N, C-alpha and C positions, 0 to 999 in steps of 0.2 A: 872466619867461625860461622857463618851462615852455611857455607859448604860443607863441613863438618857435621851440622846439625841436619843437612839435608842427607848426608851420607848414612848417617846415624838412623835415621826416619825411615829411609829406605831398607837397611838392616833389619831394622823391628818389623817392618812391614811383612818381608820377606820370611821371618822367623813365623810370624803371625800365620800365614799362607801355609807353609810346612805342617804346623803344630796341626792345625784346622785340616788339613787333608790326612795326617797322621790318625788321628783320633775319627775319623770316621773310615777310614778303612781299616782299621785295628781293633775297632771297638766290635768284636764278633762279626764282623763280615757285611756290616750294613751297608747298602748300595743307593745311593740316591736315585730318585725318578729322573729320566731324561728332561733336559730344558731346551736340547736342541733340535729338530726337527731331521728325521732321517731319509735317506733314498732309497726306497724299498721297491723302487721298479722291479727288480728280478731278485726279490727277498722270498724265500716260504714264509706263506701268512696262515696263521693258525688261528681259530676260534679261543675267545677267552672272555670268562665274564669278569669284568674289572669290580663289580660288587661283592664278589666271591674271593676267597681265599685260595692261593697255590699252595697253601699247606696240606698234603695229602690227607691229613687226619681231620681237617677242618673243613675242607671244600664241600661242596651240595652239588655243584653241577656238574653235569657230564662233560661238558668244555675243559673245565679246570682239572676233574681227574684223570682225564685223558693225557693233560699235560706232565701227569707226575712220572710217566716212565720216561719222559727225557730228562728230568731231573734228578731223578733217584733209582735206584737199584735196590732188589732185595736179597736176601739171601742164597735165593734159587731163582728162577724166572722157569714160568710154565711153558711149554711150546705147542705148538699148534696142534699134537697129539696127546696133550695132556700127560706130560713127561717132565718131571723136574730135572734141570740142568743147574749145577753148581755156579754161581756168580760171585759172591762175596763171600759163600761158603767153601772152604777147601772140601769138604766132607760131611756127607749127612747120612746118618744111621737111624733105624727105627726098630725098635726091639719094646715089645708089648705097649707100656705107656710111657717110655722114655723116648726123645728124639735127642740124639745128641749130634752137635754142631762143632766142626772147628774151622775157625777162619783164614782165609786167605789174607795174608798180613801186607800183600802186595798192595791193596785196596787201598786209595787216596781219597779224600773229599775233594771239591773242586777248589777249597782255599791250601791245597796241599797238606791239612794235617792226615792221620792215618784213621782209618775206621776201625773202631776198638771193640770189644765186649759189651763195655759201659755204654757206647752207643746204640748196638741192637738191642740191649735193654732196655733204654731210653725210647726205642722207636716201638718194641714190643708193647710196654706198658700203654702208650698212645693209642696204638691197635687196638687192644683189647677195649680201649674206652671210645674208640671211633666207630659213629655209624656205619662208615667204610668197609670196616675190616672185622668188626667184633663177631659177624657172623662166620666167618670163615675161621675164626680162631676160638669159636665158642667151645670147642672140646678141649681145648688149651688151659691147663689151670697153673703151674708157676713156671719160673725161669731162676735157673742158678747160672752165676756168670765164674769161671774160676781163668785167670790169664788170657787164652786165645779161646778157650774153649766153653761151649754153651749148653747147656741141659735142660731141654722143654719137658715137662710131666706133664702127663694128658689126663684126662678125667676117665677116658673108657681108650683100649686099644684101637688102633686105625693105622695100618700098615700104607696107609697113601697118606700118612700126614705131613709127608715133608713139599707135600704139594699145596701147604697153606702157607708156606715160609717166604712166598714172596711179596710180604707187605715191605715198604719203604723203608729203609734204612737212613735215617737223618740224623744229622751231626746233634748231639746235645747241648744245650744251652741254658743259662740261667733264666728265671722267670722272667726278669725285667727285658731280656733281648728283645728288639722290635726291628731288627733287619731280616732279610730273604732267609728262608730256610736254606740250609747248605746241603746238599746231596755229593753222589760220586756219578751220575749220569752222563749222558751223551753232551749235554748242556748245561749252561748255569745260567742264573740270571745275571743280566747286564744292567738292566734298569728294568722299570714298572712294566714296560711294552715291550722288552727284546730279548731274546735268549741268544746267547752265544756259545759257541763251540769250547767245549771244557779239553783241553790239552792234555787234562791228566787223567784222562776217560781210559779204564786199563783195559783198550780195545787198540789192535794195531791198525786198524782201519780207521781213521778218523771222517766225520763227515764232509760231504761233498757241497752242503749247505753250511755255510760258518755261522750265519746268522739267521735267527728268526724271529719275527714280526709278530706280535699278537695283537688281535684286531678285535676288538669289543664286540659281542654280540648279545642284542638284549634279549632274544629269544630264539628259539627253532626257527621258527618261519624265517625270521632274518638270515638263519646258516643256510636253510635252502637255496635263496635268493643269491645270497654273497657268492656261492662256490659257482656258479652260472655266471656271474657277472666277473669273476674274477679277482674280486675283492678280498675271499680268503682261497688258501690253496688246496683246501680238506674239508670235509665234513662227513660226518658217520650218522646215518640214517638208521635208527633202530627198528623204526615202524611199531612201536611199543602200543601207539593210538589206535590201530588198526586200518591204517592209510599206507599207500605208498605215493610219494610223489615223483614223479619221472622229470628229469630233466636233461639238458642238452648236456652233457660231461661224462668224463670216464667214470664207471663203474666197476665195481668189484664186490661179489657175494661174500659173506664171513657168516659160517654158521656159528651161533651162539649159544651158551651153554643155558638156554632158556626152555624147559620143557612144557609143552601143552600136554595136557593130560585130562580124561575123562574120570571124575573122581565119582564114587560109589556110595551110598550109605549102607554099609553092611550090616546095620540095625534094622532094615527095611525088611517087612517077612518075605519078598520075593529074593532080593537082593543076598538076604544071609546066606543063601545057597550056593556053593562052589560053582554047580554045573550051572546056574543064572549067569555068576558073573565071568565065567570062563565063556559062555553063549556070547554074552554083550561085547567081550573081549574079542571073539574072533569076526564080528558082523562091525566091527566100525571101520570104515573105510579110508584107511590109512593114505593110500595113492589118491584117492579123489581130492581127500583133505587137503594134501600138498598142492596139488596140482591148481584147483578150484579155488579154495577156500582161503589159501596163501600166496595164489599166484606163482607156486613152482619156490617163492622164496622160503625154502623150509627144507627138511629131511625126515624121511619116515624112522620112527623111534620103535624098532624091533624091542629093544629092553629098556628099562627105565634110564640108562646110561647114553651120553652123547655118542654117535656113531663113529667120532673122529679119535675117541679115546681110542689108546694102542693095546689096553688090557681086553676088550672086548672085541677086537677086529678077529679075533681066533674062536670068539664063541661059536657054537652050532645053535642056531634059532629055527624052531620048528615055522617054517612058511609053509602053509598048505593051499593047495589050489581048490580044494573042497572045503572052504571055509564056512560056507554057507549051509553044507548039508551037516558037516559037522556041529555047526550052531543048532540046526532043526533038531538032532539026535539027543544033544545035551537038554535042551527044552523040553523034549519028549520026556527024558528019563527025570526031569522033576517035576513033570505032572502037567505040563503044559503044552497046546499044539497051537498049530499055524492059525489058528481060527476058523477051520472048516466046520467044525463041531460048535454049535450053540450054545452047548450046556456044558462045555468045556471051561476049564480055568483061564480067566483072562489076565494079562498083565498090563497094568496101567502104572505109566511112569513120568515123574516129572523131570524136564532137563533145565536146568537153571541157568540163567547167563548174562553177562554183565552185556546189558544193551548198548553201551557206549563204543563197544570192541566190534566192529563189522566183520573182522577176520574169525574172531569167535563166535559169533552168531551164526555163521554160515557154517563152523563146525558143528555147532548145536543142530541145524536143521540136516544136516548131511547124516548126521548118524542118526535122528529121527525118523528119516526115510528108510534106511537100512532095517531098522528094527520094526518099523511098519510090514516088512516084506514077510516076517516071521510071525505076524499076529500080535508083536508088543504094541500097546498104543503107548507112544511117547509123545507128549505136550511139549515145547517149547517156551518156556517163561523168559521173556525178554526184559530185565528189571536194572533199575538204577544200581549201581555199584555199591552204596552204602546199603538198600534193602538187600542185594545179593549178599552180603557179608552178614546181616542180621539173618537171615533164611539158614547160610550155613551155621551159624552159630544156634541156631535154634532147633536145627536138624530137620526142618521142612522144605525137603527136598529128597529125591530119591538119586540123581545123577546130577552133576555139574560140570562145568567146563572151567577147568583151572588153570593157571601157569606159575613156576616158579622158575626163579633163577637155582641153578644146582652149582652149588661151591666147586671149587677147583680141584677138589681132593673127591670130586662125585661123591659126596655125603647126601644119603637119603633121610637124613633127621628131620627133616621139614615133616616127611610123610612119617616115621617109626618113632616118633617122640610127642608125649600129651601137647608139649607146648609148642611143635611144630606148626607152621601156618599152612602147611597143607595136608594135616592128619585128619580133617573132617570125616567122620564116616569110618574111620579103619578102627577097628576093636582094639585097644590096647594089649588085649591078651591074645592077639593072633601067633600063631605059630609063625608066619614068616617075619615077625621084628626078632624073634629069638634066631631065626636063622639068618638074617642080616646083620645082626651081632657077632654071629659065630663066624660068618665071613670076613668082616672087619678084622677079627682078632685072630684069622689064618686057620679055623678049625674046619673050613669046609670050604671047598673051590668058589669062585665066581660062576662055573658053569653050574654046581649044585645050585647056587643061591638062585640063579636065573631060571634054572628049570623048575622050581618050586614055587618063586614068582608067579609063573604061568598057570601053577595049580591054583594057588590062594587067590591072585587075581586082585591086590588090594586097590587096585586103580589102574587103570589101562594106560599106558605112555602112548602117546599119539604122534607128535611130531617135535623135533627143534626147530626153534625158529632161525630165520638167517636176518641178518642187517645188511643194508648196502651203505660201501665206503665209495665216497665221491670225489675225484678229484678234476683240478681245474683242466682243461683241455692242453693248457701249455706246461703243464709240468710232466716231466719224465719219470715213469714210476717204475724202476727195473723189478724190484721186489715187494711184495704186499708186506703188510704188518701180520699179525695173529689176532685171533679173539682175545686172547691175554694181553697182548700190548699191540695197539694199532699201529705204535710207531717203531715197530720192532727192527727195520730196515730202512727207516727213515734217512740213515746216514747215505744210502744208496740214490735216495731222490736227488733231480737236479732241474734247472730250468733251462 
């Protein structure tokens, strides 16, 4: 009898264990944190912030946002030349204010369920509300889903709208779901500190590194030190604070879509004249700024668009070796002289700049020195960022050093819409805004827009900044990532 009871108890215990395991793994894919230490001697180690979310629509740190490309994929991916390549989308077409997408039905999430149009709609609605993606989707209005077809309606025509469709597609879940977010990327969550290769990834080449250890980083300073000691394998230094930290590690420079520009208050009596703005544009020492102010970690911007964009590489830009003489002639035609005549009209301009950024302060000083050569008295005012914003809002400046991150579709809406964060000093009734909208709708060519931009000069594009990717010396990196996906080729890395 006792033997029968023991057998019955054992069977009940087994049933309980099986039931518990089933309820954990089938309740919407929740995965419990690891309870056993993992030997990660030769495991790829990436930084993460444990107090932040790995949900790409909730994450707030650069660490966690960068990891999103390992776990999730978009309808398209944007390559290093800012060209959209289909991923989950089988086809994408843009016509007027309509963007039509047909899904690739072969894509699966890491839990083996199919990626559906409903998941795309679910992800799009989250993206529109997320601080991480709402800017690139600000021109998107509605979404309509039917079978495997999706139609996005734009507020205004944009022939490059497909470049905005790389927002992460995640599996739709009910509100009460508390497990890890599920995607279709190269890796999936094994536990709270470990990523494991996703064998269902829709690519013939699976990663050489099958597991990735996530190492909690408290701040950016710890990231600098940890990559050198080997505590983490990779770190991206954006240099947004205006300083560059040198480390004894492998590095790779990546040009970012961060445009540094000289803003001009066109409502000022001097800067209201086209000739004056054109002259100042010619005098900005862009090459010197790249080499001196940014230590070579930047590239000259001959147009408002990033130089690596495929669309601009065939443009003809007027690069002149007689810029100084042309600028002098333009200023004289506007009624100014080089300062030789004491009775001549003198131009006095203030250049305001955020004092906390050494790179930008150097940019302002370089520009002021060049303007002085043609008799323009430019004074650099280094002020706190808070006061800098106040001065811009009140129009208490003539020139300012600004920086903005250009969206993947190369939208200049931040300059040419009244609510844009870089629209200070630009007349909303300027013809350049009309020309830009005509360019987006396909009515005028990019060449014509750029040519007129150089006449109107609403602002001066100076350079695009670079960031520095750092790799621990023991890591073999055969192919680097791209500015739009730092881990694009991570499956080729190995120790």
